[in-house]
C-alpha positions as CSV (number, residue, x, y, z in Angstrom):
1,M,17.9,158.3,-3.5
2,A,14.6,157.8,-1.8
3,D,15.9,161.0,0.7
4,K,16.0,163.2,-2.4
5,L,12.8,162.1,-3.6
6,G,11.5,162.6,-0.5
7,V,10.0,159.1,0.0
8,T,11.1,156.4,1.7
9,V,12.8,153.1,0.9
10,D,9.5,151.0,1.1
11,Y,7.6,153.6,-2.0
12,F,10.5,151.5,-3.7
13,L,9.5,148.3,-2.3
14,Y,6.1,147.9,-1.9
15,Q,5.1,150.7,-4.5
16,V,1.5,149.7,-5.4
17,S,0.5,149.4,-2.1
18,T,2.1,152.4,-1.0
19,Q,0.7,154.4,-4.1
20,A,-2.6,152.7,-3.1
21,E,-2.6,154.2,0.4
22,V,-1.3,157.3,-1.0
23,K,-4.7,158.0,-3.2
24,A,-6.8,156.6,-0.5
25,I,-5.3,159.5,1.6
26,S,-5.6,161.8,-1.2
27,V,-9.3,161.2,-1.4
28,Q,-9.9,161.6,2.2
29,L,-8.2,164.7,2.3
30,T,-10.0,166.5,-1.4
31,D,-12.5,168.7,0.6
32,K,-10.4,170.2,3.4
33,D,-9.4,173.6,3.9
34,S,-5.9,174.4,3.5
35,E,-5.1,174.9,7.7
36,Y,-6.6,170.8,8.6
37,V,-3.9,169.2,5.2
38,A,-1.6,171.1,6.3
39,F,-1.9,169.8,10.0
40,I,-2.4,166.8,8.7
41,G,1.6,166.7,6.6
42,R,2.7,168.4,10.1
43,L,1.7,164.9,12.2
44,I,2.9,162.7,9.0
45,S,6.1,164.2,9.5
46,T,5.9,164.1,13.7
47,C,5.4,160.3,13.1
48,N,8.4,160.1,10.2
49,D,11.3,161.6,13.1
50,Y,9.2,159.2,15.6
51,Y,10.4,156.2,13.6
52,E,13.5,157.9,12.7
53,P,16.2,157.3,15.9
54,D,19.4,158.9,14.2
55,K,16.6,161.5,13.2
56,E,16.3,164.5,15.9
57,L,13.3,165.5,16.4
58,D,12.0,169.4,15.6
59,K,11.4,170.9,19.4
60,E,9.5,174.1,18.1
C-alpha cells in the first residue's frame, strides 16, 4: 500500500511525526524557486534509493 501511495511504511506507523516533518519541509520550501524545489526532490529521492538496498540506483 505504501508503494502505491508513494509513501514509506513509516508514514503509517508514525503518521503524526511524519506529517509534522512534511509540514516543516513544506514551509521551508515555500518561497523557493521551482528549480530549487525540484533539486530537493531529486536529493530526497536519491537518499531514499540509497537506504533501500534492494533498489538499483539510477546511474544517469
